[in-house]
Every structure is written in structure tokens, then in C-alpha cells.
BAFI-3210 file (N, C-alpha, C; in Angstrom, 3 decimals, decimal comma, padded with zeros to 6 digits):
// residues 303
n [1|2|3|4|5|6|7|8|9|10|11|12|13|14|15|16|17|18|19|20|21|22|23|24|25|26|27|28|29|30|31|32|33|34|35|36|37|38|39|40|41|42|43|44|45|46|47|48|49|50|51|52|53|54|55|56|57|58|59|60|61|62|63|64|65|66|67|68|69|70|71|72|73|74|75|76|77|78|79|80|81|82|83|84|85|86|87|88|89|90|91|92|93|94|95|96|97|98|99|100|101|102|103|104|105|106|107|108|109|110|111|112|113|114|115|116|117|118|119|120|121|122|123|124|125|126|127|128|129|130|131|132|133|134|135|136|137|138|139|140|141|142|143|144|145|146|147|148|149|150|151|152|153|154|155|156|157|158|159|160|161|162|163|164|165|166|167|168|169|170|171|172|173|174|175|176|177|178|179|180|181|182|183|184|185|186|187|188|189|190|191|192|193|194|195|196|197|198|199|200|201|202|203|204|205|206|207|208|209|210|211|212|213|214|215|216|217|218|219|220|221|222|223|224|225|226|227|228|229|230|231|232|233|234|235|236|237|238|239|240|241|242|243|244|245|246|247|248|249|250|251|252|253|254|255|256|257|258|259|260|261|262|263|264|265|266|267|268|269|270|271|272|273|274|275|276|277|278|279|280|281|282|283|284|285|286|287|288|289|290|291|292|293|294|295|296|297|298|299|300|301|302|303]
n.u [009,156|011,788|014,999|016,990|017,675|016,306|017,931|016,529|014,351|011,701|010,760|010,635|008,890|006,639|005,501|002,315|000,421|-001,437|-000,453|-000,623|001,063|002,664|003,833|006,689|007,033|004,862|002,551|001,278|-001,878|-003,093|-004,858|-004,642|-006,653|-007,542|-008,653|-007,074|-004,509|-004,270|-004,305|-001,900|-000,014|-000,325|000,419|003,124|004,035|003,608|005,379|007,743|007,878|006,225|003,882|001,986|-000,811|-002,217|-005,230|-008,297|-011,654|-012,276|-010,507|-011,565|-010,927|-011,188|-012,760|-011,428|-009,031|-009,947|-010,461|-007,884|-006,523|-007,974|-007,274|-004,459|-003,293|-003,474|-001,849|000,660|001,072|000,013|-001,845|-004,807|-004,057|-001,411|-001,065|-001,355|-003,906|-004,900|-007,550|-009,674|-011,912|-014,231|-014,170|-016,742|-018,296|-018,339|-019,604|-022,121|-022,356|-023,947|-023,533|-020,744|-020,320|-021,721|-020,233|-017,716|-018,277|-019,024|-016,624|-015,044|-016,504|-016,259|-013,550|-013,468|-013,008|-013,031|-012,385|-010,620|-007,150|-006,274|-008,040|-008,676|-009,534|-009,922|-009,549|-009,432|-011,539|-014,982|-016,751|-019,175|-019,193|-018,024|-014,546|-014,002|-016,005|-017,044|-018,267|-016,933|-014,980|-016,452|-017,861|-015,781|-014,913|-017,169|-017,120|-014,709|-015,371|-017,224|-015,592|-014,034|-015,948|-016,304|-013,795|-013,745|-015,677|-014,412|-014,220|-012,291|-008,749|-007,049|-007,235|-007,015|-005,835|-005,685|-003,913|-004,040|-003,232|-000,999|-002,611|-005,210|-004,861|-004,334|-006,793|-008,341|-007,115|-007,852|-010,375|-010,445|-011,828|-010,683|-009,094|-006,187|-005,178|-003,667|-002,094|-000,992|-001,391|000,338|001,303|004,710|007,887|011,160|010,682|008,469|007,644|006,859|008,394|007,575|005,101|005,837|007,337|005,333|003,655|005,380|005,723|003,242|002,895|002,035|002,194|003,783|003,023|004,096|002,903|003,185|005,946|007,818|007,544|005,914|005,296|002,992|001,566|002,867|005,115|008,421|010,214|011,300|012,167|014,066|015,873|018,997|020,650|019,512|019,974|022,807|023,512|022,238|023,640|026,165|025,672|024,929|022,243|018,784|017,138|014,563|014,673|016,413|014,882|012,768|014,141|015,103|012,815|012,248|014,474|013,830|012,013|009,569|006,996|006,422|004,572|005,040|003,889|003,669|003,490|005,319|007,247|010,043|010,500|008,756|010,034|012,469|011,653|011,188|013,541|015,562|017,843|020,096|022,082|021,690|024,157|024,681|025,361|024,344|021,660|021,108|021,511|019,413|017,216|017,282|016,547|014,082|014,394|015,039|013,057|009,793|007,246|003,970|002,185|-000,218|-003,670|-004,545|-004,665|-004,432|-006,103|-008,498|-010,783]
n.v [-011,102|-009,728|-009,086|-007,645|-004,448|-002,465|-000,407|001,874|002,883|003,494|001,790|-000,636|-003,486|-005,737|-009,029|-009,990|-012,652|-013,453|-012,812|-010,128|-007,031|-004,925|-001,750|-001,318|000,896|003,377|006,186|007,291|008,527|009,246|011,334|013,492|015,713|018,110|019,355|020,939|020,539|017,791|017,713|019,052|017,422|014,904|015,627|016,318|013,857|012,143|013,342|012,737|010,062|008,235|005,617|004,281|004,677|005,096|004,833|005,122|004,362|005,563|007,660|009,753|011,114|010,221|011,292|013,668|012,668|011,536|013,808|014,738|012,654|012,695|015,162|015,150|012,774|012,893|015,180|014,212|012,427|009,869|006,801|005,229|002,573|002,842|003,453|002,351|001,678|001,597|000,986|000,900|-001,077|000,278|-000,069|000,039|-001,198|-003,979|-007,191|-009,031|-010,002|-007,954|-005,682|-005,346|-005,125|-002,757|-000,892|-001,106|-000,370|002,255|003,411|003,047|004,554|007,061|007,452|007,673|005,539|002,460|000,193|-000,973|-001,492|-002,836|-003,994|-003,673|-005,199|-003,068|-003,292|-005,821|-005,919|-004,879|-001,797|-001,937|-003,745|-004,743|-004,984|-007,401|-009,041|-012,099|-012,401|-010,900|-012,437|-014,245|-012,476|-011,285|-013,378|-013,687|-011,248|-011,492|-013,583|-012,239|-010,320|-012,002|-012,756|-010,386|-010,288|-012,737|-012,160|-010,454|-007,746|-006,409|-006,115|-007,322|-008,603|-008,018|-007,603|-005,513|-004,518|-007,032|-009,515|-012,321|-014,246|-013,464|-013,789|-016,552|-017,683|-016,750|-017,983|-020,599|-020,680|-019,510|-019,386|-020,085|-018,002|-016,495|-013,795|-011,078|-009,054|-007,788|-005,064|-003,293|-001,677|-000,875|-000,482|000,388|000,708|-000,822|-003,890|-007,119|-009,958|-012,596|-012,407|-011,417|-013,590|-015,525|-014,410|-014,401|-017,164|-017,858|-016,538|-013,871|-010,457|-008,229|-004,993|-001,841|000,665|003,810|003,993|005,864|006,073|007,908|010,139|011,239|011,863|013,938|013,142|012,709|010,888|008,440|009,142|011,085|009,754|009,163|006,997|006,421|008,833|008,892|006,666|007,374|009,694|008,608|007,038|008,961|009,744|010,687|010,639|009,654|008,320|006,261|004,792|003,919|002,351|000,406|-001,119|-002,013|-003,635|-005,811|-007,037|-005,751|-003,796|-000,233|002,772|005,729|008,844|012,239|015,796|017,519|018,824|018,270|016,117|014,236|013,620|012,631|010,391|008,377|007,950|005,663|004,216|002,710|000,749|-000,658|-001,561|-004,836|-004,695|-002,249|-002,564|-004,407|-002,836|-000,936|-002,638|-003,387|-001,264|-001,393|-002,926|-001,264|000,645|000,063|001,032|001,639|003,307|003,446|002,187|-000,710|-003,949|-006,326|-006,739|-007,501|-010,085]
n.w [-005,217|-007,038|-005,708|-006,882|-008,156|-010,707|-013,203|-013,440|-011,115|-011,441|-013,364|-012,204|-011,394|-009,710|-010,130|-009,545|-007,917|-009,797|-012,197|-012,820|-013,261|-010,979|-010,024|-007,877|-006,350|-005,326|-005,200|-002,218|-000,994|001,338|003,525|001,794|000,544|-000,573|-003,635|-005,411|-004,421|-004,787|-007,603|-008,221|-006,909|-008,176|-010,753|-010,355|-009,483|-011,691|-013,456|-012,177|-012,531|-011,263|-011,420|-010,087|-007,982|-004,842|-003,105|-001,175|-000,184|002,271|002,324|001,020|-001,375|-003,913|-006,013|-006,547|-007,455|-009,792|-011,412|-011,590|-012,982|-015,356|-016,411|-016,392|-017,448|-020,327|-020,632|-019,961|-021,939|-021,525|-021,162|-019,773|-019,195|-018,584|-015,971|-012,537|-010,368|-007,051|-004,832|-001,868|000,109|002,322|005,925|006,863|005,026|004,791|003,741|001,833|-001,709|-002,989|-001,402|-001,529|-004,282|-004,827|-003,317|-004,533|-007,206|-006,758|-005,910|-008,216|-010,024|-008,798|-009,208|-011,902|-013,587|-015,519|-014,228|-011,295|-010,659|-008,454|-005,676|-002,322|000,833|003,382|006,152|008,687|010,462|010,994|010,871|012,070|014,140|017,412|018,327|019,523|018,763|017,584|015,168|013,353|012,059|010,450|008,846|007,522|005,894|004,302|003,007|001,603|-000,151|-001,687|-002,852|-004,411|-006,218|-007,664|-008,868|-010,327|-012,154|-013,798|-013,168|-011,800|-011,702|-009,807|-006,455|-002,912|000,480|003,431|006,294|007,466|009,780|010,339|011,497|010,627|007,876|007,676|008,458|006,360|004,195|004,521|003,553|000,869|-001,462|-003,846|-004,710|-003,892|-001,821|-003,536|-002,585|000,558|002,423|004,798|007,917|008,058|009,034|010,398|013,193|013,604|012,527|011,102|010,793|010,678|009,503|006,970|006,031|005,904|003,967|001,731|001,432|000,558|-001,786|-001,678|-002,057|000,080|001,037|002,044|004,293|006,039|005,911|006,655|009,303|011,834|010,288|009,033|011,238|012,255|013,617|013,946|014,939|013,991|011,402|011,947|013,472|015,064|014,144|011,673|010,383|010,377|008,744|006,363|005,673|005,241|002,979|001,261|000,777|001,313|004,539|004,291|001,819|002,536|004,422|002,824|000,977|002,669|003,133|000,485|-000,023|001,410|-000,094|000,033|-001,083|-001,601|-000,745|-000,574|000,771|-000,132|-000,291|-001,042|-003,605|-004,052|-002,329|-003,405|-005,803|-004,783|-003,334|-005,117|-006,240|-005,898|-006,438|-005,196|-002,946|000,283|002,495|004,011|006,786|007,551|006,958|008,955|011,238|010,962|011,058|013,640|015,177|016,320|018,571|020,581|020,444|019,954|018,057|017,085|014,635|013,272|012,964|014,958|013,981|015,311|017,432|016,440|016,216]
ca.u [009,715|013,242|015,709|017,816|017,005|016,525|018,686|015,547|013,402|010,331|010,342|010,669|007,563|006,536|004,414|001,404|000,185|-002,314|000,225|-000,704|002,297|002,447|005,057|007,080|006,927|003,687|002,279|000,163|-002,650|-003,789|-004,983|-004,550|-008,061|-007,794|-008,576|-005,946|-003,292|-004,256|-003,933|-000,476|000,774|-000,360|001,223|004,529|004,333|003,715|006,631|008,855|007,905|005,265|002,809|001,015|-001,435|-002,967|-006,263|-009,276|-012,948|-012,275|-009,647|-012,451|-010,259|-011,295|-013,283|-010,362|-008,091|-010,564|-010,217|-006,439|-006,187|-008,624|-006,513|-003,010|-002,812|-003,184|-000,725|001,906|001,032|-000,231|-003,178|-005,255|-003,301|-000,052|-001,018|-001,892|-004,710|-005,406|-008,462|-009,973|-013,260|-014,360|-014,536|-018,191|-018,995|-018,206|-020,886|-022,322|-022,075|-024,610|-022,869|-019,387|-020,442|-022,128|-019,103|-016,668|-018,726|-018,998|-015,224|-014,602|-017,182|-015,614|-012,224|-013,611|-012,380|-013,853|-011,986|-009,430|-006,117|-006,203|-009,074|-008,303|-010,305|-009,074|-009,314|-010,063|-012,757|-016,004|-017,143|-020,466|-019,052|-016,935|-013,338|-014,004|-017,172|-016,610|-018,882|-015,966|-014,304|-017,371|-018,172|-014,570|-014,938|-018,253|-016,614|-013,722|-016,104|-017,834|-014,482|-013,688|-016,971|-015,926|-012,613|-014,133|-016,503|-013,562|-014,473|-011,102|-007,572|-006,510|-007,838|-006,138|-006,259|-004,845|-003,913|-004,300|-002,156|-000,852|-003,819|-006,315|-004,563|-004,481|-008,227|-008,822|-006,547|-008,584|-011,577|-010,164|-012,686|-009,879|-008,290|-005,309|-004,940|-002,467|-001,326|-001,380|-000,800|000,416|002,305|006,004|009,030|012,089|010,140|007,379|007,507|006,601|009,061|006,771|004,063|006,490|007,665|004,079|003,201|006,261|005,451|001,948|002,908|001,293|003,137|003,588|003,201|004,230|002,529|003,911|007,361|008,639|007,123|004,724|005,374|001,647|001,087|003,840|006,072|009,629|011,160|012,009|012,804|015,221|016,650|020,438|021,201|019,011|020,703|024,212|023,605|021,837|024,763|027,234|025,281|024,602|020,823|017,979|016,640|013,367|015,125|016,986|013,806|012,033|014,990|015,140|011,665|012,410|015,485|013,195|010,963|008,329|006,675|006,195|003,689|005,263|003,038|004,256|002,976|006,496|007,767|011,372|010,369|008,103|011,102|013,462|011,097|011,190|014,935|016,039|018,817|021,296|021,972|022,086|025,004|024,081|025,546|023,439|020,322|021,018|021,342|018,063|016,243|017,358|016,071|012,861|014,730|015,038|011,796|008,751|006,170|002,987|001,576|-001,548|-004,628|-004,014|-005,568|-004,221|-007,183|-009,698|-010,863]
ca.v [-009,897|-009,817|-008,118|-006,811|-003,197|-002,025|000,835|002,946|002,315|003,702|000,695|-001,876|-003,986|-007,075|-009,785|-010,522|-014,087|-013,742|-012,335|-008,670|-006,326|-003,778|-001,026|-001,533|002,186|004,143|007,393|007,232|009,772|009,376|012,686|014,547|015,846|019,340|019,057|021,631|019,866|016,503|017,984|019,388|016,258|013,893|016,174|016,170|012,424|011,614|013,881|012,050|008,671|007,380|005,053|003,659|005,616|004,361|005,588|004,291|005,030|006,398|008,830|010,800|011,910|009,512|012,172|014,612|011,921|011,404|015,029|014,820|011,709|013,164|016,311|014,983|011,674|013,424|016,120|013,445|011,445|008,563|006,211|004,577|001,339|003,162|003,660|001,291|002,334|000,787|001,585|-000,046|-001,180|000,873|-000,995|000,105|-001,807|-005,438|-007,865|-009,931|-009,522|-006,692|-004,606|-005,161|-004,645|-001,351|-000,107|-001,100|000,431|003,656|003,850|003,108|005,720|008,247|007,577|007,866|004,395|001,293|-000,857|-000,712|-002,510|-003,609|-003,621|-004,290|-005,070|-002,093|-003,649|-007,120|-005,745|-004,014|-000,668|-002,205|-004,712|-004,561|-005,695|-008,750|-009,781|-013,225|-012,301|-010,260|-013,456|-014,770|-011,393|-011,114|-014,431|-013,337|-010,119|-011,998|-014,329|-011,228|-009,751|-013,018|-012,687|-009,237|-010,690|-013,785|-011,542|-009,600|-006,338|-005,843|-006,880|-008,117|-008,291|-008,306|-007,178|-004,523|-004,618|-008,400|-010,201|-013,712|-014,929|-013,159|-014,398|-018,010|-017,977|-016,474|-018,967|-021,849|-020,589|-018,367|-019,467|-020,281|-016,825|-016,050|-012,348|-010,725|-008,075|-007,434|-003,751|-003,170|-000,777|-001,562|000,425|-000,184|000,699|-001,807|-004,797|-008,496|-010,854|-013,810|-012,093|-011,350|-014,957|-016,201|-013,850|-014,913|-018,590|-018,019|-015,701|-012,637|-009,338|-007,321|-003,591|-001,050|002,068|004,388|003,656|006,890|006,157|008,709|011,427|011,798|012,318|014,958|012,521|012,447|010,114|007,488|009,839|011,851|008,917|009,339|005,899|006,628|009,992|008,530|005,776|008,149|010,571|007,763|006,582|010,171|009,730|011,285|009,695|009,020|007,355|005,119|003,991|003,279|001,308|-000,666|-001,988|-002,641|-004,697|-006,973|-007,416|-005,109|-002,640|000,981|003,805|006,947|009,999|013,554|016,900|018,353|018,455|017,676|014,806|013,339|013,157|011,848|009,143|007,341|007,848|004,696|003,357|002,495|-000,448|-000,538|-002,698|-005,742|-004,262|-001,126|-003,173|-005,007|-001,738|-000,401|-003,644|-003,554|-000,072|-001,746|-003,551|-000,171|001,391|-000,520|002,020|001,479|004,617|003,342|001,360|-002,019|-005,027|-007,531|-006,883|-007,957|-011,554]
ca.w [-005,817|-007,186|-004,883|-007,749|-008,514|-012,079|-013,277|-013,227|-010,156|-011,906|-014,236|-011,445|-011,066|-009,168|-010,720|-008,534|-008,078|-010,937|-013,404|-012,929|-012,950|-010,106|-009,663|-006,484|-005,669|-005,740|-004,418|-001,279|-000,998|002,627|004,076|000,780|000,119|-001,321|-005,069|-006,048|-003,978|-005,498|-008,991|-008,243|-006,472|-009,234|-011,853|-009,979|-009,396|-013,055|-014,009|-011,521|-012,967|-010,565|-012,245|-009,196|-007,054|-003,825|-002,411|-000,470|-000,020|003,471|002,159|000,481|-002,415|-005,188|-007,068|-006,883|-008,287|-011,122|-012,171|-011,854|-014,055|-016,590|-016,917|-016,442|-018,290|-021,668|-020,549|-019,893|-023,028|-020,917|-021,257|-018,535|-018,946|-018,170|-014,525|-011,687|-009,341|-005,939|-003,863|-000,800|000,659|003,652|006,998|007,095|003,890|004,710|003,541|000,714|-003,073|-003,321|-000,655|-002,049|-005,660|-004,778|-002,810|-005,556|-008,346|-006,357|-005,936|-009,608|-010,610|-008,224|-009,826|-013,337|-014,233|-015,817|-013,291|-010,489|-010,844|-007,217|-004,709|-001,055|002,070|004,075|007,549|008,955|011,244|010,398|011,696|012,710|015,219|018,373|017,894|020,109|018,259|016,753|013,845|012,456|011,248|009,440|007,915|006,725|004,888|003,377|002,216|000,657|-001,185|-002,560|-003,617|-005,407|-007,264|-008,507|-009,635|-011,271|-013,190|-014,618|-012,879|-011,168|-012,136|-008,700|-005,153|-001,792|001,811|004,086|007,756|007,913|010,478|009,916|011,980|009,716|006,581|007,766|008,428|005,006|003,282|004,692|002,711|-000,009|-002,649|-005,047|-005,037|-002,811|-001,913|-004,296|-001,817|001,921|002,693|006,255|008,484|007,988|009,148|011,375|014,547|013,714|011,387|011,520|009,845|010,554|008,518|005,664|005,631|005,546|002,689|000,681|001,259|-000,103|-002,988|-001,411|-001,962|001,203|000,645|003,267|004,489|007,187|005,757|007,295|010,698|012,151|009,579|008,808|012,550|012,650|014,522|013,162|015,756|013,144|010,274|012,418|014,385|014,815|013,336|010,311|009,856|010,143|007,579|005,183|005,321|004,705|001,643|000,503|000,421|002,373|005,541|003,738|000,809|003,250|005,014|001,724|000,416|003,676|002,847|-000,831|000,036|002,040|-001,038|000,465|-001,920|-000,803|-001,305|000,206|000,500|000,097|-001,111|-001,307|-004,932|-003,958|-001,684|-004,367|-006,703|-004,039|-002,825|-006,150|-006,685|-004,907|-007,116|-004,389|-002,111|001,678|002,865|005,001|008,178|007,790|007,024|010,287|012,202|010,819|011,479|015,091|015,877|017,054|019,848|021,545|020,358|019,120|018,015|016,008|014,425|012,662|013,704|015,343|013,586|016,115|018,413|015,742|016,242]
c.u [011,225|013,911|016,553|017,032|017,325|017,325|017,779|014,442|011,961|009,844|010,265|009,257|007,670|005,356|003,571|001,051|-000,802|-001,726|000,178|000,620|001,992|003,768|005,401|007,058|005,713|003,528|001,077|-000,561|-003,445|-003,704|-004,706|-005,942|-008,338|-007,619|-007,397|-004,617|-003,154|-003,773|-002,425|000,390|000,820|000,482|002,717|004,934|004,500|005,009|007,836|008,941|006,988|004,199|001,809|000,510|-002,358|-003,966|-007,194|-010,567|-012,913|-011,355|-010,429|-011,741|-010,361|-011,785|-012,246|-009,299|-008,645|-010,267|-008,738|-006,048|-006,749|-007,817|-005,069|-002,499|-002,552|-001,980|000,611|001,977|000,880|-001,670|-003,540|-004,391|-001,855|000,075|-001,732|-002,604|-005,201|-006,417|-008,942|-011,410|-013,289|-014,716|-016,034|-018,970|-018,803|-019,582|-020,911|-022,100|-022,699|-023,910|-021,504|-019,423|-020,793|-020,969|-018,014|-017,061|-018,719|-017,578|-014,723|-015,230|-016,544|-014,275|-012,287|-012,998|-013,415|-013,571|-010,826|-008,419|-006,023|-007,254|-008,805|-009,405|-009,440|-008,684|-010,036|-011,320|-013,750|-016,425|-018,386|-020,363|-017,903|-015,742|-013,313|-015,162|-016,722|-017,222|-017,960|-015,350|-015,208|-017,701|-016,984|-014,543|-016,028|-017,810|-015,612|-014,396|-016,737|-016,779|-014,075|-014,686|-016,701|-014,790|-012,975|-014,966|-015,719|-013,714|-013,282|-009,912|-007,005|-007,183|-006,876|-006,709|-005,293|-005,008|-004,247|-003,045|-002,016|-002,081|-004,984|-006,103|-004,778|-005,952|-008,788|-008,341|-007,263|-009,841|-011,436|-010,956|-011,875|-009,016|-007,503|-005,116|-003,629|-001,522|-001,871|-000,642|-000,838|001,410|003,638|007,129|009,935|011,605|009,044|007,293|007,395|007,208|008,275|005,665|004,668|006,816|006,419|003,579|004,066|005,968|004,162|001,780|001,981|002,320|002,789|003,921|003,145|003,521|003,186|005,401|008,287|008,263|005,890|004,693|003,998|001,019|002,000|004,804|007,285|010,652|011,964|012,804|014,064|016,091|018,144|021,057|020,767|019,784|022,146|024,375|023,265|022,969|025,885|026,935|024,915|023,191|020,058|017,542|015,429|013,737|015,663|015,898|012,992|012,839|015,117|013,994|011,855|013,417|015,012|012,070|009,596|008,116|006,325|005,299|003,853|004,345|003,829|003,521|004,113|007,128|009,128|011,285|009,712|009,150|012,078|012,937|010,992|012,589|015,680|017,044|020,138|021,057|022,414|022,938|024,363|024,208|024,628|021,979|020,096|020,779|019,923|017,022|016,232|017,002|014,876|013,160|014,767|013,687|010,831|007,546|005,264|002,231|000,142|-002,449|-004,097|-004,990|-005,478|-005,317|-008,479|-009,715|-011,143]
c.v [-010,031|-008,732|-007,181|-005,596|-002,837|-000,722|002,041|002,382|002,458|002,555|-000,632|-002,278|-005,366|-007,752|-010,387|-011,971|-014,451|-013,233|-010,840|-008,034|-005,069|-003,070|-001,222|-000,240|002,927|005,367|007,156|008,560|009,979|010,809|013,800|014,686|017,077|019,073|019,708|020,977|018,520|016,694|018,237|018,172|015,188|014,347|015,979|014,695|011,814|012,095|013,134|010,577|007,732|006,895|004,267|004,696|004,835|005,272|004,607|005,079|005,985|007,607|010,031|011,716|011,256|010,433|013,215|013,939|011,735|012,630|015,171|013,894|012,185|014,288|015,961|013,821|012,157|014,371|015,383|012,342|010,017|008,121|005,599|003,359|001,592|003,345|002,525|001,964|001,318|001,596|000,491|000,069|-000,598|-000,184|-000,985|-000,681|-003,317|-006,075|-008,759|-009,267|-008,177|-005,504|-004,294|-004,602|-003,159|-000,459|000,014|-000,209|001,917|004,203|004,016|004,315|007,010|008,523|007,814|006,751|003,341|000,164|-000,342|-001,816|-003,417|-003,074|-004,404|-004,175|-004,225|-002,535|-004,952|-007,048|-004,858|-002,945|-000,972|-003,120|-004,344|-005,404|-007,134|-009,611|-010,862|-013,193|-011,600|-011,280|-013,970|-013,707|-011,132|-012,135|-014,173|-012,216|-010,604|-012,776|-013,363|-010,525|-010,713|-012,994|-011,526|-009,631|-011,722|-013,238|-010,548|-008,116|-005,632|-006,728|-007,786|-007,682|-008,690|-007,761|-006,126|-004,670|-006,010|-008,948|-011,608|-014,521|-014,716|-013,820|-015,910|-018,416|-017,804|-017,538|-020,316|-021,882|-019,404|-018,380|-019,496|-019,107|-016,387|-014,538|-012,053|-009,861|-008,011|-006,145|-003,493|-002,085|-001,521|-000,538|-000,119|-000,189|-000,359|-002,636|-006,224|-009,457|-012,146|-013,611|-012,045|-012,746|-015,720|-015,718|-014,374|-016,382|-018,841|-017,097|-014,491|-011,513|-008,486|-005,908|-002,738|000,284|002,524|004,058|004,634|007,065|007,023|010,049|012,056|012,298|013,396|014,432|012,091|011,591|009,114|008,211|010,584|011,062|009,035|008,246|006,031|007,760|009,640|007,666|006,527|009,060|009,772|007,356|007,734|010,116|010,432|010,207|008,940|007,977|006,091|004,211|003,272|002,130|000,119|-001,647|-002,730|-003,783|-005,924|-007,516|-006,904|-003,864|-001,438|001,969|005,114|008,079|011,273|014,574|017,865|017,927|017,765|016,269|013,788|012,769|012,235|010,465|008,027|007,168|006,953|003,721|003,302|001,241|-000,136|-001,759|-003,540|-005,261|-003,095|-001,587|-003,749|-003,931|-001,186|-001,376|-003,846|-002,294|-000,409|-002,441|-002,510|000,530|000,691|000,408|001,753|002,786|004,544|002,424|-000,062|-003,132|-006,257|-007,771|-007,382|-009,489|-012,109]
c.w [-005,899|-006,351|-005,731|-008,217|-009,956|-012,070|-013,093|-012,341|-010,639|-012,785|-013,488|-011,031|-010,437|-009,856|-009,611|-008,863|-009,183|-012,250|-013,609|-012,496|-012,135|-009,832|-008,186|-005,668|-006,225|-004,865|-003,514|-001,235|000,293|003,126|003,080|000,172|-000,734|-002,815|-005,770|-005,670|-004,690|-006,937|-009,102|-007,924|-007,556|-010,427|-011,571|-009,959|-010,782|-013,712|-013,456|-011,903|-012,223|-011,538|-011,407|-008,196|-006,126|-003,132|-001,702|-000,342|001,171|003,357|001,629|-000,520|-003,794|-006,311|-007,486|-007,741|-009,695|-011,973|-012,523|-013,003|-015,395|-017,243|-017,244|-017,279|-019,716|-021,674|-020,589|-020,952|-022,505|-021,148|-019,911|-018,196|-018,518|-016,659|-013,793|-010,512|-008,314|-005,148|-002,921|-000,322|002,064|004,698|007,314|006,058|003,763|004,485|002,322|-000,628|-003,407|-002,666|-001,267|-003,466|-005,687|-004,346|-003,869|-006,733|-008,015|-006,396|-007,370|-010,317|-010,099|-008,906|-011,329|-014,150|-014,611|-014,827|-012,444|-010,771|-009,625|-006,245|-003,433|-000,008|003,002|005,485|007,854|009,804|010,523|011,389|012,516|013,922|016,154|017,949|018,404|019,607|017,281|015,352|012,842|011,510|010,137|008,392|006,989|005,579|003,851|002,436|001,182|-000,479|-002,181|-003,410|-004,731|-006,557|-008,218|-009,451|-010,706|-012,428|-014,041|-014,359|-012,243|-011,528|-011,052|-007,406|-004,042|-000,501|002,341|005,594|008,277|008,606|009,904|010,318|011,022|008,354|006,605|007,738|007,022|004,025|003,376|003,816|001,755|-001,305|-003,951|-005,448|-003,802|-002,927|-002,642|-003,474|-000,396|002,263|004,195|006,672|008,560|007,972|010,254|012,825|014,732|012,436|011,925|010,494|009,641|009,512|007,117|005,152|005,187|004,182|001,537|000,383|000,498|-001,312|-002,856|-001,274|-000,745|000,730|001,897|003,181|005,794|007,113|006,470|008,760|010,855|011,472|009,396|010,105|013,126|013,725|013,696|013,903|014,928|012,066|010,712|013,398|014,056|013,943|011,880|009,648|009,511|008,892|006,301|004,720|004,677|003,266|000,715|-000,071|001,536|003,362|005,012|002,689|001,474|003,796|003,945|001,136|001,372|003,447|001,526|-000,805|000,809|001,153|-000,594|-000,395|-001,037|-001,539|-000,520|-000,228|000,754|-000,762|-001,461|-002,635|-004,886|-003,364|-002,614|-005,321|-005,983|-003,671|-003,863|-006,745|-005,696|-005,502|-006,354|-003,556|-000,685|002,035|003,973|006,443|008,534|007,797|008,422|011,344|012,163|011,355|012,987|015,866|016,759|018,377|020,958|021,603|019,414|019,169|016,826|015,864|013,904|013,489|013,897|014,986|014,490|017,136|017,771|015,727|014,861]
res [m|a|s|a|v|d|s|i|i|t|s|t|k|v|t|l|n|n|g|t|q|m|p|v|v|g|l|g|t|y|r|i|r|d|p|e|v|i|m|t|v|v|d|q|a|l|s|a|g|y|r|m|f|d|t|a|a|v|y|r|n|e|t|s|l|r|e|a|f|k|t|l|l|p|k|h|d|l|e|r|d|d|i|f|i|t|t|k|l|s|p|a|e|h|g|g|p|d|v|i|s|k|a|y|k|q|s|v|e|n|l|g|l|d|f|a|d|l|y|l|i|h|f|p|g|t|q|k|l|a|v|t|d|k|r|n|a|e|l|r|l|t|t|w|a|s|m|v|e|l|y|d|n|g|l|v|n|a|i|g|v|s|n|f|t|k|y|h|l|k|l|l|m|e|r|n|h|g|v|v|p|a|v|n|q|v|e|w|h|p|f|y|y|q|m|e|l|l|d|y|c|k|a|n|d|i|v|l|q|a|y|c|s|l|g|g|k|s|l|k|n|d|d|l|l|s|h|p|e|v|t|d|i|a|r|k|l|e|v|t|n|a|q|l|l|l|k|w|a|l|q|q|d|v|a|v|i|p|k|s|t|n|p|l|h|i|k|q|n|i|s|l|n|f|e|i|p|p|e|d|m|h|t|l|s|n|l|s|t|d|t|t|v|k|y|a|w|d|p|s|i|i|v]
***
């Protein structure tokens, strides 16, 4: 991903390893389930310039998004090809071609689409096995082979993974069936990030995409968002704390999918046309030396 920022962040895209173009900023929809809220949020997001929307089978909002896209794309003079939709395979659905095909088709049907732009394995472990069960690794490879089959058959534009550690990626790369994951979506913020993982992804042309960019906001934990160092730098640069944290990721070539239901925040979170000076990037990146906090599920325990 190029580090240089376009004059309009909404037009900034990264080219995935198969040539697919993906916006570097998208709207996350985790824990947004109310159909009326989804409709309002998508409307505000499209108005603000968002063209990527991230969901998952386990979010249980795919059908609400379908109604929103059906209503709002025409309102904003947009076509299906103007937006980029990511959804994810539930950890309960790992398996062979029949299982994966059924799960994918259900998600696409729920979304009212002919295809998804990006389909991710949501988690390296499966709901059916203990985290220490060695069968997780073999089932993960079987699942990936089934995802590759979807891709080879032209049913999805790109495939990738989520919550994969470097260990999980290396195992997958040994038997990737000719298709390298296009994206790895992981928790990434100044309190918790893995430079070794980012370096590995860059070396293998895998785009790293961040979730929890604002820390534990979805858990009503503002420790990162209201951190004094974050506040001081944001004030100096005349941006919001959230904008600063999102830009911190983008300047490391990490894509972001901030979630918000607040109209002002939705607009602000895609208005990222500023640069963080190197010394401030250094300060933010060193917050984790004092406080290392992981807010989401931990994939490192999955064998």
C-alpha cells in the first residue's frame, strides 16, 4: 500500500495481490444489528464517501445491510460495483467445499448480492474444537482449500483471513493451494500491535487491515481513545483522537474499518487528510511499552 495519501481519502485504494482494488478506509458494522440503525448508518456513510462495508456471518446484520443497500444505492446514484463488501465465514462453519459453499452462499443471499468482494476466514480456530486440539490446523487448511475453490470458480473477488498470527499464516502459506490470502484482518492499535506480523504480511503481499483501531471503544473502554498522549498530539494536529489513531494505522500501510453510529464521527473517521510527524508516530507506537492491552479474542492460543 502506498504511504502517500490522496487529496481525498475516500478515493484512496490499495491493490490486493490479485489486482482487486479495495478502499483503505471502510465502515465496520460489528454489534450494529438494529435494522433502522443500519439503514441510517449506511446512509450517513455513503454520504460521507465510504465505499467499503465490513460485516460477518456472526454479526447477524447481513440481511439488514441488504435492505440498506437496496434502498440507499439508488438514492446515492450508486451501483453495486461502486461499493466493496467484505463478509466472513463463521468459526462454526469450517470444513470442506460443501460446508464452505453453503455458508458463503447464505451470506451472499443474506446481503442480496451476486458475490462478495472479499470473503475471510473469521478465526483460525473452529467452534467445534478445543483451542489446543491439533485438528484445528488441519481443518484450517481444509477450509482454505475450500475457499480457494470458491475463488477459482469465480464466485468471490478475493479471499483472505482474519485473526491469523504469523504462525497461522506460515502454516497456511506452506499449503495455500496457489492462492495467497489477499487480506489479514486483525486487532491493531497502539496498545496492541505486532510489527513482525505486519512485516511478514508485507513480504508476502498480504494487506493487513485493522479492527479495534480505537482500542476498547466497543467495550465502552476509552483508555486508549482518551490517553493523555493521544489527546496532546491530536490537539497539536487539530484532529480528533479517533482520527489520530486511524491515521496512525494508515501511515503504517494498515487499512482501517472504524465503526460508529454517530453521524459526526462517521464523517470524521474518513476525513484523514493529514500527516502525523515521525516523532509523534514514535510516541504513539510506544504507548504499548507502558500498557499492552488486547480487547478482542486471542488467536495466539489456537494451535
